[in-house]
N, C-alpha and C positions, 0 to 999 in steps of 0.2 A: 378498360377494355370490356367488351361484352362477350357473352358466351355464345359461340356460333354452333348451335346444335346440328345444323344441316351439315357443316363441315365435319363434325365429329361422327355423325351417322355414316357419312361416305367412307369412313375407314373400317367399317364392320361388315365383312362379307356375309355374315349370318343374317343380316337384316334384309338381304335381297329375297329371302324366302317369304317375307311379307308379314310375319307375325309382329304384334305389338308385345314386347317382352316386359312383363312386370314380375319376372322370376329372378331378377338379379340377386336378391339376398341369398339364393341358393347356389349361385354361380353365375358370373357375368359372361356375356359374349366377348369375343376376342378380336382386337384390331388386327388388320393385315400385317402390321409391323411386328406384332408378337409372333404370329405364325411364321413369318419370314425368318425371324431370329432363331426360332426352334429348328426350322428346316436347315438353315445355314450351318448351325452347330452340328446337326446330325450328319451333314455331308462333308464337314471339314475334317482334317486329320485330328484325331483325338486319342489320348492315351491316359494313363494315370498321371496325376499332377506331378510336375517337375519343371526344371528350367534348362534341360539339356536339349532334347529334340523339339522340333516345331510342334509335334502333337502334344507333348507334355506341356509346353508353354501355352498352347491354345486352351487346354483344360484348366490350367492354373489361372490364366487370365479371365476365363469365364467365371470361375468361382469368386475371385477377388472383386470383379466388377459387380457381381450380384450382391455381395456383402455391402459394397459401397452404395449401391442403389437402394437397398432396403434401409440402410442407415440414413440415407438422405430422406427417404419417405417419412420416417418417424422420428427424425432428429436423434438417432442413436449413434453408437460407436460401431464401425464396421468390424472391429475385432470381437464384438459381442453378438454377432448375427449367426445364428445356428439354423441350418436347413434340415427338414425332415419330410417324411411322406405326407404328413398332414398335421394340422394343429392338434388334432386329437392324439395322434401318436406322440408328438413332442410333449404334450401335457402329461400323458401317462408316463413316459420315460422320466420326465422331470419330477413328477409326484413321487415315484418310487425312489429316486435319488435323494430328494429332500427328506422323505419319510424315514430314511435310514437313520436319521438322527433324532427321530421322535420316539416318544414312549408314553406310558400311562401318565396322565396329568397334563400332557401337552394338549393344545386345542387348535383347531382349524376352523376358519369361518368361511362359509359359502353362502350364496344368496339364491333366493327362489326366482330371481329375474333372469338368471343365466341359462345359456345353452348348456346341455348336459355335459359337454366336453370340458366345461370349467366347473363342473360339480362332481360327477361320478369319479374321475381320477383321484380327486382329493379325498372324497368320502371313503373310497376303497383303500387308499393308502393309509389314511388315519386308522381305519378299522383294523388293518393288518398289523399296525404297531401298537394298538391299544389306546390310541389318542382319541380325544373327544371332538365331535363335529358340532359346531354351533351354526344355526341358521338365521340369516337376516332376511326378513320379509319385506316385500314392497307393498304399497297400498293399492289394492285392486281397483279402488274407485278412481284413482288418479293415474295409476301406472308409475308412480314415483317411488324410487328407492332412496329414502332420506339417509344422509350420513348418520343421523341419530339412531336409525335402526341397526346400523353396523356397530356404532359405539356401544349400544346396549348389550352386545354379545362379545365384546372385547374384554380381555383380562391380561394380566401379566404373564399368563401361560399361553397366550395366542402366538402361534409360530408362523401362521400364514393367513392372509385374507385373499380370497379369490373373488374377483368382481368383474363384471362386464363393462366394457367401454360404451356399449350400446346394445340394447336387446334386439336380437334377430327376429323376435316374434312381434313386439309392439313398438320397437324403435326407441324406447326410453334411453336417454343419455344421463346416467347418474353423475353426480358431482364427484368424479373419481379423485380429483386432487384433494378434496376435503376428506374423503374416505381414506385415502393414502396417508394423509397427515395424522389422522386418528390412529391408523394401524401402526405407523412408525413410532408414534408416541408410546404405544404399548409394546414396542420392540419386535413387531411382526414384519415379515416380508409381504409385498403386495404383488400378486399375479393378476394381470389384466388381460382378459380376452378381448383383443382388439379386432377380431375378425370382421365384425359388422361395421364398427366405427371407421376403420381405416379406409373403407371404400367411399366414405361420404363426407369426410371433414379433414382439415389439416390436423396432424397428430404430432405432439412433442412429448416423448416418453418422460423426460425430466419434469416438464410442467405437470404431467398427470401424476407424478410421484410413483410411477410403475417401476418396481425393481425388475420385474419380468413381464415382457409384453409379447403376446402371441398374435399372429395374423396369418392370413392365407391369400397368396397372390391370385388365386382363381376367383376371389371375390372382388378384386380390383383390376380386372381385365387381363390377368395373367394365367399361367398354367396351373395345374393341380399339384400343389405341394404346400408345406407349411413353413413358417418362420418363427423363431424365438429370438427376441432382442433383449439383451441385458448388458450390464457393465462387465467388461472382461474380468475385473477384479473379483466380482461376485461369482462368476462362472468358475474362476480358478479355485474357489473354495469347495466346489462340488465335484464329486468323484463318481460318475456313472459307471455301471458295468460296461466293459468294452473288451474287444479282442486283445490278447497279449501283445501282438506285434504292431497294433495300430497306435498312432501317435497319441501322446498325452497332452498335446498342445491345445490351447483354447483358441477358437471354439471347436476345433476338429474332434476333440475327445467326445463330444456329444453327437457326432454324426456317424451313424453306423453304416459301414460299407461305402461303396463308391457313390458319390453324388450324381444326380441326373443332370449332366451338364447342359443338355438341351433345354430343360425346364428352367434352369438358372438363367440361361440366356434370354428365355422368354420373360422371366421376371424382370430382368433389367430393362427389356424393351417396354414392358408394361409401365414401369416407373417413369421411363423416358416419355411415354405417351402422356401420362398424367402431368409431367413437368411441362410438356408442350402446350397444355391448356393455359399455362401462365405466360406464354409468349416466348420469344427466342432470346431475350436479354437476361443477363444475370446468371448466377450459379444455379445448379439444379435444385438445391434446397429452397432457394428464394422463389424459383419458378413453381415448385410444387406448392408452396404455401399460397401463392397467388392463384394458381390454377385450381387448387382444391377449394379455395374460398369462392371462386367464380362458380365452380360446379355445385357447391353447397347452396348458393343462392338460386341457381337454376332449378335444382331438385326441390328446394323448399317452395318455390313458386308453383311448380306442378303439383306438389303435395297438397298445397292449400286449395288448388282447383279441385283435386279429387275429393278432399274432405268436404268442401262446400257441396259438391255434386252428390256424394253418397248420403250426406245428412238430409238431403231433400227427398231421398227415396224412402218409401214406407217400410217400417219394421227393421231397418238396418241399425245395428249397434257398432260403433267404432270404438275399439278397445285401446287405440293408440291415443293417449290423452296427456302425456307428460308435457311439461312446459318446453323442455329441450328434447327433441327427438329427431331421429333420422327420417328420411322419406319412405317409411315402411309402415303400412297400415294393416291392422288385423280387423276383419269385418265378420260379423255373423248376422243372420236374418232369422227372426223368430219363426219357428216352425219349418224352416227350410234347411237342407243339407248343404254345407259349404262345398263338399265334394261334387255335388250336382252343379253348382255354379261354376266350379273349375272346368267340368266337362262341357257345359253349355258355352262358356266363353272360348274354350279351346277350339270348338267347332267353328267359331267365328274369327279365328286368328288372333285371339287375345290370350296370352299365357299368364295366368295368375293361379298359382297352385293353392291347395287346401291342406291343412294339417296342423300339427303343433311344432314341426320342424326341429325336433330334438330339444326344444325348450319345454320339456315335459313338466318341470316344476312350475314354471310360469303359467302354462296352460291350465294346470290343475288349480293353481292358486286363484286364477281368474274365474273358476267355476266352469271351465270349458272341458274338463276331463282330459282325455288323451286325444280328443278329436280336433281341438283348436278351432280354426276358422279359415276364412279365405284371406290369404296374404297378398297384398298389393305392394310391391317394392319397386322403387325407381332406380335407374342406373344412368350413367352419363349420356347414353344415346336415346333416352326417352324424350318425346316431344309432345306438343299440344295435340297433334293428331292422334297419338297413342292414347292420351287421356280421353279425348272425344270418343274413341272406339270403346274404351273400357266402360265409360259411363253409359253409353248407348247400349252396350251389351248387358250390363247389370239391369238397366231399366227394362229391357226386353225380357230378361229372365224373370224378373219380378212380376211383369205383366202376364206371364204365362202360368200363374198360380193355378 
């Protein structure tokens, strides 16, 4: 099958405004079906979860459906899907829970490639318990985070390795499976930040070796919330702080307060939309794998067009250089302010933001300080006309030196 981007674009009301959106890594636009699911849930009878009244059953059904959907998306177990306000909130909660068993002499590994949401919670939790933080560096010349860089900071005292599935700043996709194998050999757990990866490629948490996998539906066409996926048996060994009368069941023991049912319904709709890219036949997981592979090929083709175009422009440095990467490019221009490019392009209906996007360690390691650069990120609804507008806008901006 071929990727029908025109049919995809027709499903996104936000595109009628006319902008070319290269801001997907910060949050994608939403299909009509997702908005409809949110609205339908908010106007249906709803109550606390249960199986007695219709309102109770509606709430329970929404939660169970969302757990199944996220599990299908990443090939996880529905019984190990935890929902929270954001990936950042979930990671902070998890870090404090895991760190309760750490102490002096224990070690935690973080990387300079990661978004700060997969760095600072672990650093702060380790510091609070007297544990040691070890840093794995990526190569700024290539953008690659080699498994050997992680291996160099592992020891028999390593309790956890936190690593990104894909850099939200420069798109690098490390060999997470190889890193996980090294971490497991050392006896450590692996926490993978899959926020950026999940939006762009098929994901299988077992194949990645991820003990804990975090993602955010609003990056893959859904509403604003976060998800944590793990084996239920692993979650059963963890005991987070919770209210006395709240259930101790897994995964509910990790979910503080009443879940946002409407956002969970929207998450299920977003997963169903991605599955729809793989056609109508087969089970949802199979359709997701096919659809995400089609999407990946489409986005990679557009990425290559952008890369070819910007490399022909004077003074432009492309920092996204890894062999395996998402369709996310970080650009700088010698002597020019990326924020000025952001404003110039926005005035012409091209949305490409500037900054370091919370990947502060990566930006500094690249020598870009806290400023970062211009980030150009693709999403399922981008097309060749969007790319033409971006390249024309950049060329016009540079011509106005």
